[in-house]
C-alpha positions in Angstrom: 1.4 -1.4 -0.3 1.5 -1.4 3.3 -1.1 1.1 4.5 -2.2 2.7 6.8 -6.0 4.6 8.0 -4.5 7.8 9.6 -7.6 7.4 11.8 -9.7 5.2 11.5 -11.9 7.2 8.6 -8.5 8.2 7.2 -6.5 10.2 4.6 -3.4 9.6 3.3 -2.1 9.4 0.0 -0.1 7.3 -1.0 -0.7 2.8 -0.9 -2.3 1.8 -0.8 -2.1 4.4 -0.2 -4.6 7.5 -1.2 -8.0 7.0 -2.6 -11.4 8.3 -3.6 -14.3 7.7 -5.3 -16.2 4.7 -6.5 -15.0 1.1 -6.0 -17.1 -0.5 -8.7 -15.2 1.6 -11.5 -12.0 1.8 -9.9 -12.0 5.0 -9.7 -14.1 8.0 -11.1 -12.2 11.0 -10.6 -15.0 13.4 -10.9 -16.7 12.0 -8.0 -13.8 13.2 -5.4 -12.9 16.3 -6.9 -13.0 19.6 -5.1 -15.6 22.2 -6.3 -14.4 25.5 -7.2 -15.6 28.6 -4.8 -13.7 31.5 -6.5 -11.2 33.0 -8.9 -7.8 31.9 -8.2 -5.5 33.6 -5.9 -2.3 35.6 -6.5 0.6 33.3 -6.6 2.0 33.8 -3.5 -1.1 32.2 -1.9 -0.8 29.1 -4.0 0.2 26.9 -0.9 -1.4 23.8 -0.4 -1.1 22.2 3.4 -1.1 18.6 2.8 0.0 16.6 6.1 1.9 13.2 6.7 0.0 11.6 9.6 0.8 9.3 12.3 4.4 9.0 11.8 7.7 11.4 13.1 9.4 11.0 9.8 9.2 9.2 6.4 10.8 5.7 6.6 12.5 6.5 3.2 12.8 9.3 0.5 14.4 6.3 -1.7 11.8 5.5 -4.2 13.7 1.8 -4.4 13.3 1.3 -0.3 9.7 2.2 -0.1 7.2 0.1 1.2 4.9 2.5 3.4 2.2 4.7 2.1 3.6 7.7 4.1 6.9 7.3 2.1 5.6 6.6 -1.3 3.0 9.8 -0.5 6.1 12.2 -0.4 7.7 10.0 -3.1 5.2 10.3 -5.6 5.7 14.1 -5.9 9.6 14.1 -6.9 9.9 11.0 -8.7 8.1 9.0 -11.6 8.7 6.3 -13.7 7.8 4.8 -17.2 4.2 4.8 -16.8 2.0 6.3 -14.3 -1.6 5.0 -13.3 -4.4 7.3 -13.6 -7.7 8.5 -11.5 -9.4 5.1 -13.3 -6.6 3.1 -12.6 -5.5 2.4 -15.8 -2.0 2.5 -17.2 -0.8 5.1 -18.9 2.4 6.7 -20.4 4.4 9.1 -18.0 8.4 9.0 -19.2 7.3 6.4 -22.0 5.1 7.7 -24.6 4.4 4.4 -26.1 5.3 0.5 -25.9 5.2 -2.5 -27.7 5.5 -6.0 -26.8 6.8 -8.9 -28.6 8.3 -12.2 -27.9 5.3 -13.8 -27.0 4.8 -11.3 -24.4 8.3 -11.2 -22.8 9.9 -8.1 -24.6 9.1 -4.5 -23.4 10.0 -2.0 -26.1 9.2 1.5 -24.6 10.0 4.8 -26.6 10.6 7.7 -24.1 9.4 11.4 -24.4 11.7 13.5 -25.9 13.3 15.9 -24.2 12.8 14.6 -20.7 14.9 16.3 -18.1 15.4 16.1 -14.3 14.7 18.8 -12.0 18.1 19.9 -12.0 17.7 20.4 -15.9 19.9 17.2 -16.7 19.0 15.1 -20.0 16.9 11.8 -19.0 17.9 9.4 -21.3 17.3 5.1 -21.3 20.2 5.0 -19.7 19.0 7.0 -16.5 15.7 4.2 -16.5 18.4 1.8 -17.0 20.3 2.5 -14.5 17.4 2.9 -11.7 16.0 -0.3 -12.6 19.5 -2.0 -11.9 20.0 -0.2 -8.7 17.0 -1.4 -7.4 17.9 -4.9 -7.4 21.9 -4.4 -6.5 22.1 -6.5 -3.3 23.9 -4.0 -1.6 21.1 -1.5 -1.8 19.1 -4.8 0.0 15.6 -3.3 -1.2 12.7 -4.9 0.7 10.5 -4.4 -2.1 12.2 -4.3 -5.2 12.7 -8.4 -5.3 8.5 -8.2 -5.3 8.1 -5.8 -7.9 10.6 -6.2 -10.1 11.1 -10.1 -10.0 9.5 -10.4 -13.6 12.4 -8.8 -15.4 15.0 -11.6 -16.7 17.7 -12.3 -14.5 16.5 -10.3 -11.5 16.8 -13.3 -9.4 21.1 -13.6 -10.5 21.6 -10.2 -9.8 19.6 -10.4 -6.2 21.6 -13.0 -5.8 25.2 -11.7 -6.3 25.9 -14.2 -9.2 25.6 -11.4 -11.6 26.9 -7.5 -11.6 24.4 -6.6 -13.4 21.4 -6.7 -15.9 22.4 -4.1 -18.4 23.1 -5.2 -21.4 21.5 -8.4 -20.2 17.7 -8.3 -19.8 17.9 -4.5 -20.2 19.0 -2.9 -23.3 19.2 0.7 -24.6 19.4 0.7 -28.6 19.5 4.8 -28.2 19.1 7.7 -25.3 15.3 7.4 -26.4 14.5 3.6 -26.3 14.7 0.8 -24.1 14.0 -2.6 -24.1 13.1 -5.0 -20.9 13.0 -8.5 -21.4 10.9 -10.6 -18.3 10.8 -14.1 -17.7 7.3 -15.1 -18.2 4.3 -13.5 -19.8 2.8 -11.4 -17.1 -0.5 -9.2 -18.2 0.2 -7.3 -14.6 3.7 -6.4 -15.7 3.2 -2.8 -16.8 1.1 -2.3 -13.9 4.2 -3.4 -11.7 6.3 -0.3 -13.3 3.7 2.1 -11.6 5.4 0.9 -8.1 8.0 3.3 -7.1 11.0 0.7 -7.4 10.9 1.3 -10.9 11.2 5.1 -10.9 14.1 6.9 -12.3 16.8 8.3 -9.7 19.5 10.7 -11.2 22.7 8.2 -10.9 25.0 11.6 -10.7 23.3 12.5 -7.2 23.3 9.4 -6.1 27.1 9.0 -7.1 27.7 12.2 -5.1 25.9 11.6 -1.7 25.1 7.8 -1.9 22.9 6.6 0.4 22.3 10.2 1.7 21.1 11.5 -1.8 17.7 11.7 -0.2 18.6 14.5 1.8 20.1 16.5 -1.4 16.7 16.4 -2.9 16.6 20.2 -3.2 19.8 19.7 -5.9 17.3 17.7 -8.4 17.2 14.3 -8.9 13.8 13.5 -10.1 11.4 13.8 -12.7 8.0 14.0 -11.1 5.7 17.6 -11.0 7.5 18.5 -7.5 11.4 19.1 -6.6 11.9 19.6 -2.9 12.8 22.9 -1.5 13.2 21.6 2.3 13.2 18.6 3.9 13.6 19.0 7.5 13.5 15.5 9.4 10.8 15.2 12.3 9.3 18.0 10.9 8.1 18.6 7.5 9.0 18.7 3.4 8.1 21.6 1.1 7.5 21.2 -2.1 7.4 23.4 -5.4 6.9 23.3 -8.9 9.4 21.0 -11.7 9.9 23.6 -13.8 11.6 20.3 -15.9 8.5 18.3 -15.7 7.5 16.7 -18.8 3.7 17.2 -18.6 1.6 20.3 -17.5 3.1 21.8 -14.9 2.0 22.5 -11.1 1.9 25.7 -9.9 1.0 25.2 -6.2 3.7 24.7 -3.2 3.2 21.2 -1.4 4.0 21.7 2.5 3.9 18.1 4.2 4.4 19.0 7.6 4.4 15.7 10.3 1.6 14.8 12.4 1.9 12.1 15.2 -1.9 11.6 15.7 -5.2 12.0 13.3 -6.5 13.9 16.2 -3.8 16.9 16.2 -4.1 17.1 12.4 -7.7 17.1 12.6 -7.5 20.2 15.1 -4.9 21.9 13.2 -7.8 21.7 10.3 -10.1 23.3 12.1 -7.4 25.8 13.3 -6.6 27.0 9.6 -3.2 25.3 9.5 -3.7 22.5 7.2 -6.0 21.8 4.2 -7.1 18.4 4.3 -6.9 15.8 7.3 -8.6 12.4 7.8 -11.6 12.6 10.1 -11.7 10.7 13.4 -14.8 9.2 14.2 -15.4 11.3 17.6 -15.7 14.4 14.8 -17.3 12.4 11.7 -20.9 13.8 12.4 -19.6 17.1 13.1 -17.9 17.0 9.7 -20.8 15.0 7.7 -22.8 18.6 8.4 -20.6 20.7 6.7 -19.4 20.9 2.9 -16.0 20.0 3.0 -16.4 16.2 4.2 -16.0 13.6 1.3 -16.1 10.0 1.6 -14.0 7.8 -0.6 -13.9 3.9 -0.8 -10.8 2.7 -1.4 -9.3 -0.8 -2.4 -7.6 -1.3 0.9 -8.3 -4.3 3.4 -7.1 -4.0 7.1 -6.3 -7.4 9.0 -5.1 -9.0 12.0 -1.9 -11.4 11.0 -1.1 -14.6 13.2 2.1 -15.6 12.9 2.3 -19.7 12.0 5.5 -19.6 13.7 4.5 -18.2 17.4 2.4 -19.9 19.5 -0.4 -20.5 19.9 -1.4 -19.6 16.2 0.6 -22.6 15.1 -2.4 -24.6 15.3 -5.3 -24.2 12.6 -8.4 -24.2 15.0 -7.2 -21.8 17.3 -6.4 -19.7 14.3 -10.4 -20.2 13.0 -11.6 -19.7 16.7 -9.7 -16.2 16.8 -11.4 -15.2 13.6 -14.8 -16.4 14.4 -14.6 -14.8 17.9 -15.1 -11.4 16.3 -18.2 -9.8 15.4 -16.7 -7.6 12.4 -20.1 -5.8 11.6 -20.4 -4.8 15.6 -16.4 -3.5 15.8 -17.3 -1.6 12.3 -20.6 -0.1 13.6 -19.4 0.7 17.3 -15.9 2.0 16.2 -16.3 3.4 13.0 -20.0 4.3 12.6 -20.3 2.0 9.4 -18.2 4.4 7.6 -16.3 0.9 6.5 -17.1 -2.4 5.2 -16.7 -5.2 7.1 -15.1 -8.3 5.3 -13.4 -11.8 4.8 -11.9 -11.0 1.5 -8.5 -10.5 0.7 -9.0 -9.4 -2.6 -10.7 -6.2 -1.7 -14.5 -5.3 -3.8 -13.8 -3.3 -7.2 -10.8 -5.1 -7.6 -10.4 -7.4 -10.6 -10.7 -11.0 -9.7 -13.0 -10.3 -6.2 -15.0 -13.7 -5.6 -18.5 -12.4 -4.4 -19.4 -16.0 -3.5 -16.2 -16.0 -1.0 -17.2 -17.7 2.0 -15.6 -17.2 5.9 -13.6 -20.0 7.7 -17.1 -21.0 8.9 -18.4 -21.7 5.5 -20.5 -18.8 5.3 -20.5 -15.0 3.9 -21.3 -13.9 7.6 -19.1 -11.1 9.0 -21.0 -11.2 12.2 -18.9 -13.8 14.0 -19.6 -17.4 15.1 -19.3 -17.7 18.4 -20.7 -21.2 18.8 -18.2 -22.5 16.5 -15.7 -20.7 17.7 -15.8 -21.9 21.2 -16.1 -25.4 19.7 -13.0 -24.8 17.4 -10.9 -23.5 20.0 -11.7 -25.9 22.9 -10.3 -28.6 20.2 -7.1 -26.4 19.5 -6.3 -26.3 22.7 -6.5 -30.1 23.5 -4.7 -30.5 20.0 -1.9 -28.1 21.0 -1.9 -29.5 24.9 -3.1 -26.7 26.7 -5.4 -27.2 29.7 -7.4 -24.1 29.0 -7.5 -20.4 27.7 -5.1 -19.2 31.0 -2.5 -21.8 29.8 -1.9 -20.1 26.8 1.3 -18.5 26.3 1.2 -14.5 26.6 -0.1 -12.9 23.4 1.3 -9.4 22.3 -1.2 -8.2 19.6 0.6 -4.9 18.4 -0.9 -2.4 15.8 0.1 1.0 14.6 -0.3 3.9 17.1 -1.2 7.6 16.2 -5.2 6.6 15.8 -7.6 7.1 18.6 -9.8 4.6 16.6 -7.7 2.4 16.3 -7.1 2.2 20.1 -10.6 1.6 20.5 -10.9 -1.1 17.7 -7.9 -3.2 19.6 -10.3 -2.5 22.8 -13.7 -4.1 21.0 -11.7 -6.7 19.3 -9.6 -7.7 22.7 -12.9 -7.9 24.6 -14.7 -10.1 22.0 -12.0 -12.5 21.9 -12.2 -12.7 26.0 -15.9 -12.7 25.7 -15.9 -15.6 23.8 -13.0 -17.8 24.1 -11.7 -16.4 27.6 -8.3 -15.7 25.7 -6.2 -12.9 27.2 -4.8 -10.9 24.2 -2.4 -7.5 25.2 -2.5 -5.0 22.8 0.3 -2.9 22.3 0.6 0.2 20.0 3.1 0.3 18.2 4.8 3.3 15.6 3.3 3.0 12.1 7.0 2.5 10.2 8.3 0.7 13.1 5.6 -1.9 12.9 6.3 -2.0 9.2 9.6 -2.5 9.2 9.4 -5.6 11.4 6.7 -7.1 9.4 9.5 -8.5 6.8 11.8 -9.4 9.4 9.5 -11.7 10.6 9.4 -13.9 7.7 11.2 -17.1 8.6 10.8 -16.7 12.5 8.2 -15.8 15.4 9.4 -11.9 15.9 6.0 -10.7 15.7 3.2 -13.0 17.2 0.1 -10.9 16.0 0.1 -7.8 14.5 -2.8 -5.4 12.6 -1.9 -3.6 9.3 -3.4 -3.3 6.3 -2.4 -3.7 2.5 -3.4 -1.5 -0.5 -3.5 -2.0 -3.8 -0.1 -1.3 -6.0 -1.9 -1.9 -9.1 -5.3 -2.9 -9.9 -4.5 -7.1 -10.3 -5.4 -9.5 -7.6 -1.9 -10.4 -8.1 -1.4 -7.6 -6.0 -3.2 -9.1 -3.0 -2.2 -13.0 -3.6 0.7 -14.0 -5.1 2.9 -10.9 -4.0 1.9 -11.4 -0.4 1.8 -15.6 0.1 4.3 -17.1 -1.6 7.6 -18.2 -0.3 10.2 -16.2 1.0 7.9 -12.9 -0.1 8.9 -10.6 2.3 5.4 -9.6 3.1 4.1 -13.0 3.9 4.8 -12.3 7.8 2.6 -14.9 9.0 4.7 -17.4 7.4 1.8 -19.2 5.6 3.6 -22.3 3.8 7.1 -21.9 5.5 5.9 -23.6 8.8 5.5 -26.8 10.5 1.9 -27.1 10.9 0.1 -30.3 9.8 -1.3 -28.1 6.7 2.2 -27.4 5.4 2.4 -29.6 2.2 -1.1 -28.1 1.2 0.2 -24.5 1.7 2.9 -25.2 -0.3 0.9 -26.5 -3.5 -1.7 -23.5 -3.0 1.5 -21.1 -3.2 2.9 -22.8 -6.2 -0.6 -22.8 -7.9 -0.3 -18.9 -7.5 2.6 -18.6 -9.1 0.7 -20.3 -12.3 -2.0 -18.1 -12.3 0.3 -15.4 -12.7 1.3 -16.7 -15.8 -1.7 -18.0 -16.9 -2.9 -16.3 -20.1 -6.5 -17.4 -20.5 -7.8 -14.7 -17.7 -10.9 -16.6 -16.7 -8.7 -19.5 -15.7 -6.2 -17.0 -14.2 -9.2 -15.2 -12.2 -10.8 -18.6 -11.2 -7.6 -20.0 -9.7 -6.8 -16.7 -7.9 -10.3 -17.2 -6.6 -9.9 -20.9 -5.1 -6.5 -19.5 -3.1 -8.2 -16.7 -1.9 -10.7 -19.5 0.1 -8.1 -21.8 0.9 -5.6 -18.6 2.5 -9.2 -17.3 4.1 -10.1 -21.1 5.3 -6.4 -21.3 7.3 -6.9 -17.5 8.3 -3.6 -16.2 6.7 -5.2 -12.8 6.7 -8.0 -12.1 9.4 -9.8 -9.4 7.7 -11.4 -6.9 9.3 -12.9 -4.3 7.1 -12.5 -2.6 3.3 -11.3 0.9 4.0 -13.1 4.1 2.9 -11.5 7.3 3.0 -13.5 9.8 5.3 -11.5 13.3 4.7 -12.3 17.7 5.1 -11.1 19.2 2.0 -11.1 23.2 2.4 -13.1 24.3 -0.3 -10.8 26.9 -1.5 -8.7 24.1 -2.9 -9.8 23.2 -6.4 -9.1 20.6 -8.7 -7.8 18.0 -6.2 -8.9 14.3 -7.2 -9.2 11.4 -5.2 -9.5 7.7 -6.2 -9.6 4.1 -5.3 -5.9 3.7 -5.6 -5.7 6.7 -2.7 -2.5 7.9 -5.2 -3.0 11.3 -7.3 -1.2 10.8 -10.7 1.2 13.3 -11.0 -0.2 14.8 -14.3 -3.4 15.7 -11.9 -1.3 18.0 -9.8 -1.2 20.9 -12.3 -5.3 20.8 -12.3 -5.1 21.9 -8.2 -5.0 25.7 -7.1 -6.2 27.7 -4.6 -9.2 29.6 -4.8 -9.6 33.2 -3.5 -11.2 33.0 -0.2 
């Protein structure tokens, strides 16, 4: 998922995106659980004020359309699918009680939990699951996410291309109301994990039919199968969630109020004023927060990076790309801006994820994250000559867009821009841009030069390196905003070969060989500076001590069934 660090030391839960435990264990919920501070407060006091920060409004409430962390945070409260991820990032039953795999790993048969209902009270059957999957892939909907997360389903490509009208009774069948069968086009060990993404969540056909694409403005009428339903959605202000009495697992007892805050600093001040119960900690307040008992630091499976578009000059030259990467002292950025809360990295696949390569090298062939200014200058001079620029001043104007709303990110951009100027003599203009606007622009730059340079992050959708590699960099992936493998650079042909190697790794049944193939591809990607990774994220949060049972995990998303454990204690 496209992730966001509400402050440099953020919170926000989706992706990516919403996390808090020990990466080496891919979670460990107990480490991030608030401890009781008293007896349960009366029912009218069971209100958890959980903000959505850095936006004016969520981009979408439609599970089939979501790509950003803020949208996914709201969607995960209301909607669910066949399976979920638990706090340890393991796939567990949700709407499905069980499943079995046949046909050499290409047919999945799911048995639904008996008596499922939407929050409106209408019965949920296998036909609703089939409808939701098919809807997400309909070309008229134009989901930016379904082509990536549901592409394993057989004939999904034909449906997306408009060559067939539906995959129901084709690759998706419903033998009875409690059984759904999904056929995939190739064996893939990560298929179940892809079904934990929101594109596979179940929506109410009746509500969609009644209101069309505006059905999400009427979720107070029902429409979801998750632990909450929407009591109020005031665009540009807040969303109020109340317990769904028809949720099929343990039901929450709290109301959740998610108010939109444009900046992390504003949200943190609201926390100090007692207006919200959880907040990100801006770096300027880190020492203050650490001194209290409400501070939580949680490493998460999320990488923040800079993207340089291969189709936008001057980044069509590999030596200039490498020069920009090696001119940065990531250690200094993390120490100066983020007080060493984050971990500087050269990796695309984060530590704690299966397939993490401890032996991966940076573009200079070392594991250092401190930069290499001497080599950077040499490569830069070579690149200038190759591209026909007389000097750094002759470069085209470089516009570097980044997510606004965080003073820490403003500082990070200032440090990076200064380092590029000091080492290379290159002038870079940092341009703060609304997170949702920037996220929406990234898939639109695939195949063109509309975004020249940008800052963003990716948090895991599921615990598999495929999510950070194939999903990002294969041909025509909506996430391939740097246009690697689809450009006219001297190395373009080899890039295409590596894209093919990634696709082959996805279906490799020998897990050792599969992980090695991903490792090899990642090294090439790092050498080509497809991403310029800066750091692996950790969430620095404050949580009121009277909020009991709140869990965080490395996936940075609250499992739907965990909300039943959360309550407000007397205080």
